[in-house]
Backbone as CSV, one residue per row, in Angstrom:
resi,resn,N_x,N_y,N_z,CA_x,CA_y,CA_z,C_x,C_y,C_z
1,MET,77.135,82.141,126.336,76.923,83.280,125.457,78.051,84.286,125.681
2,GLY,78.615,84.796,124.596,79.652,85.811,124.680,79.097,87.198,124.420
3,ILE,79.889,88.209,124.764,79.439,89.594,124.583,79.205,89.913,123.109
4,GLY,79.977,89.281,122.217,79.812,89.528,120.792,78.411,89.232,120.284
5,GLU,77.746,88.293,120.911,76.382,87.942,120.515,75.364,89.003,120.922
6,LEU,75.766,89.901,121.804,74.853,90.931,122.305,75.054,92.291,121.645
7,ILE,76.127,92.435,120.866,76.409,93.713,120.209,75.590,93.802,118.932
8,LYS,74.880,94.915,118.784,74.011,95.111,117.625,74.678,96.067,116.636
9,SER,74.332,95.916,115.366,74.777,96.849,114.334,73.665,96.976,113.303
10,ALA,73.684,98.069,112.566,72.673,98.320,111.537,73.151,99.498,110.698
11,ASP,72.401,99.830,109.676,72.691,101.007,108.865,72.317,102.245,109.675
12,TRP,73.283,103.117,109.933,73.040,104.285,110.784,72.023,105.252,110.190
13,LYS,71.762,105.164,108.889,70.769,106.057,108.283,69.343,105.646,108.661
14,ASN,69.197,104.402,109.115,67.876,103.892,109.486,67.741,103.550,110.964
15,GLU,68.825,103.609,111.711,68.810,103.187,113.118,69.504,104.237,113.981
16,LYS,68.801,104.771,114.972,69.311,105.885,115.778,70.328,105.488,116.836
17,HIS,70.584,104.204,117.049,71.502,103.772,118.099,72.934,103.533,117.622
18,VAL,73.144,103.441,116.319,74.455,103.091,115.775,75.411,104.278,115.877
19,PRO,76.614,104.071,116.432,77.591,105.158,116.467,78.170,105.391,115.067
20,VAL,78.066,106.604,114.578,78.590,106.966,113.263,79.995,107.527,113.457
21,ILE,80.951,107.019,112.676,82.340,107.468,112.748,82.613,108.354,111.541
22,ASP,83.020,109.598,111.787,83.418,110.510,110.713,84.888,110.857,110.884
23,ILE,85.632,110.761,109.768,87.051,111.130,109.748,87.306,111.950,108.488
24,PRO,88.438,112.668,108.433,88.760,113.406,107.209,88.927,112.446,106.023
25,GLU,88.716,112.960,104.820,88.886,112.142,103.617,90.316,111.667,103.456
26,SER,91.260,112.503,103.859,92.674,112.168,103.728,93.329,112.196,105.106
27,VAL,93.984,111.096,105.454,94.670,110.980,106.734,96.130,110.649,106.455
28,ILE,97.043,111.323,107.158,98.482,111.132,106.969,99.031,110.322,108.140
29,PRO,99.795,109.260,107.856,100.358,108.461,108.947,101.179,109.319,109.912
30,GLY,100.987,109.100,111.211,101.754,109.813,112.227,101.303,111.233,112.493
31,THR,100.228,111.675,111.844,99.708,113.027,112.032,98.328,112.948,112.685
32,ALA,98.119,113.753,113.706,96.845,113.731,114.430,95.686,114.158,113.525
33,PHE,94.559,113.509,113.712,93.333,113.882,113.009,92.156,113.659,113.947
34,ASP,91.047,114.345,113.657,89.862,114.249,114.501,88.946,113.118,114.044
35,VAL,88.459,112.379,115.019,87.444,111.352,114.802,86.195,111.823,115.540
36,THR,85.102,111.973,114.814,83.836,112.367,115.430,82.929,111.147,115.501
37,ILE,82.407,110.890,116.688,81.459,109.798,116.899,80.121,110.434,117.252
38,THR,79.084,110.050,116.516,77.748,110.598,116.740,76.733,109.463,116.776
39,VAL,75.870,109.472,117.758,74.729,108.556,117.780,73.496,109.399,117.493
40,GLY,72.700,108.961,116.521,71.518,109.731,116.139,71.826,110.789,115.107
41,LYS,72.768,110.518,114.219,73.158,111.508,113.210,72.009,111.824,112.249
42,GLU,71.330,110.807,111.761,70.205,111.007,110.838,68.865,111.002,111.557
43,ILE,68.737,110.132,112.542,67.508,110.021,113.334,67.894,110.342,114.771
44,PRO,67.469,111.477,115.314,67.887,111.863,116.672,67.534,110.803,117.718
45,HIS,68.480,110.568,118.612,68.256,109.640,119.722,67.729,110.431,120.910
46,PRO,66.761,109.896,121.657,66.281,110.596,122.856,67.427,110.857,123.836
47,ASN,67.303,111.913,124.588,68.311,112.247,125.591,67.594,112.664,126.872
48,THR,66.906,111.695,127.454,66.161,111.933,128.687,66.737,111.046,129.788
49,ILE,66.354,111.301,130.999,66.815,110.456,132.101,66.370,109.013,131.868
50,GLU,65.195,108.836,131.297,64.654,107.499,131.073,65.290,106.771,129.884
51,HIS,65.788,107.500,128.885,66.291,106.897,127.643,67.419,107.758,127.089
52,HIS,68.656,107.247,127.141,69.805,108.040,126.702,71.005,107.153,126.364
53,ILE,71.984,107.747,125.715,73.255,107.083,125.438,74.166,107.331,126.637
54,LYS,74.695,106.263,127.217,75.544,106.360,128.419,77.004,106.637,128.078
55,TRP,77.535,105.966,127.028,78.954,106.121,126.717,79.278,105.687,125.292
56,PHE,80.483,106.102,124.853,81.103,105.659,123.599,82.462,105.063,123.946
57,ASP,82.916,104.111,123.157,84.301,103.645,123.177,84.801,103.649,121.744
58,LEU,86.101,103.935,121.571,86.716,103.903,120.246,87.936,102.992,120.302
59,TYR,88.040,102.113,119.304,89.141,101.158,119.198,89.720,101.234,117.795
60,VAL,90.934,100.683,117.631,91.489,100.454,116.300,91.975,99.014,116.241
61,LYS,91.714,98.388,115.106,92.255,97.059,114.799,93.150,97.271,113.591
62,TYR,94.489,97.246,113.823,95.439,97.458,112.735,95.383,96.291,111.752
63,ASP,95.617,96.591,110.473,95.556,95.559,109.436,96.543,94.428,109.687
64,ASP,97.703,94.752,110.259,98.739,93.736,110.459,98.750,93.152,111.876
65,GLY,97.706,93.384,112.633,97.668,92.890,114.008,96.398,92.122,114.302
66,GLN,96.397,91.462,115.444,95.219,90.705,115.848,94.515,91.326,117.040
67,LEU,95.195,92.239,117.730,94.621,92.832,118.932,93.806,94.077,118.623
68,LEU,92.821,94.312,119.450,92.033,95.534,119.417,92.693,96.515,120.379
69,VAL,93.001,97.721,119.915,93.643,98.737,120.750,92.587,99.762,121.164
70,HIS,92.422,99.957,122.466,91.435,100.908,122.987,91.999,102.322,122.884
71,LEU,91.289,103.210,122.187,91.754,104.584,121.975,91.102,105.592,122.907
72,GLY,89.895,105.322,123.370,89.249,106.289,124.246,87.876,105.855,124.706
73,HIS,87.459,106.466,125.820,86.152,106.200,126.417,85.531,107.541,126.785
74,ILE,84.295,107.755,126.398,83.596,109.009,126.676,82.322,108.685,127.443
75,GLU,82.185,109.238,128.639,80.972,109.085,129.455,80.042,110.264,129.168
76,LEU,78.762,109.988,129.031,77.766,111.024,128.772,76.735,111.025,129.895
77,THR,76.113,112.164,130.111,75.034,112.246,131.092,73.740,112.589,130.365
78,PRO,72.611,112.123,130.865,71.350,112.437,130.199,71.010,113.917,130.300
79,VAL,70.243,114.374,129.361,69.665,115.714,129.281,70.695,116.768,128.891
80,THR,71.818,116.892,129.598,72.736,118.016,129.377,73.806,117.769,128.325
81,THR,74.175,116.520,128.052,75.176,116.260,127.018,74.498,115.680,125.787
82,GLN,75.102,115.930,124.637,74.593,115.380,123.388,75.386,114.130,123.032
83,SER,74.813,113.276,122.206,75.436,112.000,121.837,76.429,112.200,120.703
84,ARG,77.458,113.003,120.986,78.490,113.328,119.998,79.786,113.609,120.734
85,ALA,80.902,113.109,120.190,82.208,113.352,120.794,83.264,113.425,119.701
86,VAL,84.316,114.190,119.957,85.437,114.308,119.030,86.708,113.897,119.764
87,LEU,87.444,112.964,119.179,88.728,112.541,119.719,89.800,112.850,118.690
88,SER,90.931,113.321,119.135,92.074,113.542,118.261,93.004,112.347,118.425
89,ILE,93.259,111.637,117.316,94.107,110.448,117.388,95.202,110.521,116.330
90,LYS,96.208,109.674,116.495,97.316,109.601,115.545,97.595,108.127,115.293
91,LEU,97.504,107.710,114.043,97.776,106.326,113.666,99.020,106.276,112.795
92,GLU,99.829,105.262,113.000,101.050,105.091,112.213,100.836,104.178,111.008
93,LYS,99.744,103.410,111.042,99.500,102.451,109.967,97.998,102.255,109.763
94,SER,97.650,101.654,108.636,96.246,101.443,108.279,95.562,100.469,109.232
95,GLY,94.259,100.661,109.376,93.479,99.777,110.229,92.004,100.121,110.135
96,THR,91.237,99.564,111.035,89.803,99.804,111.092,89.443,100.384,112.446
97,LEU,88.793,101.544,112.436,88.274,102.125,113.669,86.952,101.437,113.991
98,ILE,86.754,101.118,115.253,85.517,100.486,115.711,84.979,101.305,116.872
99,ALA,83.732,101.745,116.749,83.090,102.509,117.823,81.966,101.674,118.412
100,THR,81.830,101.744,119.726,80.693,101.131,120.401,79.963,102.215,121.177
101,SER,78.666,102.055,121.302,77.861,102.978,122.106,76.892,102.147,122.933
102,TYR,76.508,102.697,124.082,75.612,101.964,124.972,74.379,102.799,125.289
103,CYS,73.213,102.290,124.898,71.924,102.902,125.222,71.391,102.212,126.471
104,ASN,70.927,103.000,127.427,70.473,102.414,128.693,69.246,101.512,128.539
105,ILE,68.547,101.589,127.412,67.387,100.722,127.181,67.676,99.648,126.131
106,HIS,68.363,100.014,125.048,68.519,99.112,123.907,69.892,98.464,123.790
107,GLY,70.769,98.689,124.774,72.015,97.946,124.833,73.166,98.474,124.005
108,LEU,74.037,97.544,123.619,75.334,97.830,123.016,75.257,97.775,121.493
109,TRP,75.829,98.813,120.846,75.812,98.942,119.388,77.220,99.223,118.898
110,GLU,77.495,98.870,117.635,78.823,99.117,117.080,78.753,99.489,115.609
111,SER,79.843,100.123,115.155,80.063,100.367,113.736,81.568,100.451,113.519
112,SER,81.974,100.474,112.257,83.403,100.534,111.961,83.656,101.401,110.736
113,LYS,84.905,101.850,110.626,85.309,102.681,109.483,86.769,102.382,109.179
114,LYS,87.055,102.078,107.928,88.411,101.764,107.487,89.228,103.038,107.366
115,VAL,90.488,102.980,107.803,91.441,104.082,107.642,92.606,103.532,106.831
116,ASP,92.768,104.039,105.610,93.853,103.591,104.729,94.848,104.710,104.509
117,PHE,96.103,104.322,104.418,97.163,105.295,104.087,97.702,104.981,102.715
């Protein structure tokens, strides 16, 4: 069994574990822009010691490449931090952003968002 078989995805409007990726409507190549990752955007996710989001990761898969490029990792703590993070990134070419989040009870989740220039 590979890790890919364990990663879950769903419509974030109906599932509180999916990391939602928000970016500006217009992105300019080579210019920094903010990427906001939120878990529980429509349906709040619990944030207790017993049940919480541990971390987010953000990657990009460029349209003309085969490799996944790791852009950032955010560690969260229960109770005091919220399941939301903002990263400032700069892309030179079009690709797909992929976010993963880890719930200490329900495991690994992912979503993606296309970035076109």
